[in-house]
Each structure stands twice: as C-alpha cells, then as structure tokens.
N, C-alpha and C positions, 0 to 999 in steps of 0.2 A: 755802149764805148763812150765814154768822157771825150769834149774836146774842151782843149784850154790854149790863149792866147797868152803869151808873151814877149817881149823884147828882149834881146841878150845880144849884151855891149861884151867885143872880144878885147883884151891887151894885146899887143903886137908880136908878144911871144907865142901866141896860140892862133893867130891867123892862117895858118898853114898846116895846121892840125885838123886832121877828119871830126873834129868832135860834135858835127850835124848826126855824119852817118854812124859814127860808135854809139851814140845816145840810140839812135832810133835801133837800130841793132841788140843792144844790149839789152835796152829794155823794152822791145816789141813794140814801138810808137811807129804810127804814120806820121810824118813831117811834112809840113807845108809854108814855105817861104812867097811871105807875102811882101814885103818890103825890105830891102838890105843896102846898105853902103857901105863899101869896104874900100880903105886905103892904105896907104903903107904903114901907117903907125896903127890905127883901130880899126874897128869894123861893127856896123850892128845890124839885127837885121828883129823882124816880127817874125817869128815862127808861129804854127798852128801847129800845138800837139793832140795827135788822137790817139786813146787808146785807153787800158784799166787807169781808173781816177790815182791807185794806189803806183801802177807805172810812170805813171806822167809825174808825181810828186818827187819818186827817188830818181828819173831823170834828171829833172829839175837841178835837186841836191844834189845829183854826181856832176854835172857841168858847172854848178857856183863853187865846186871842191878843186874844182880842177881851175879856176882864179875867172871865170865867165861873170858879169854881171845879170842878175836875173831881176826883171819887173814883169810884172800882172797886173 
C-alpha cells in the first residue's frame, strides 16, 4: 500500500459536499486529515491518502475535476 500527503483547497461552492467521503469509498482509499481550516468562503486541509498507488492518483484526479485545487 502506498501513502501520499496532499493539500486540498476547496472553493465555497464545494464546502458542503462530502468529497473526501465519496473519494474514499469510490477509490477504496483510507483518508486521514492532519490539518484543516474551513471558513464560510473557502477551506483547505492536509490529507493523507493510503491505498493502491493507481487509486490514489485516480482519486486526486477526480477531486481536481470537481474543482478542488490539489498541491502535493
């Protein structure tokens, strides 16, 4: 199993969507939030992803397609 840490930044319109939960289930990933800061306008979190390397890449591509900015 691979592990990767990424910072995800969410625009206001995605703050109430269960993106991390959905990504975890859809791509069979274990997620661990290390830091987070959420306001009414934006939110960011440092997320550790654990799972198959291919699934991690697919999950990050999926969240980027949803409009989340990802920094590795």
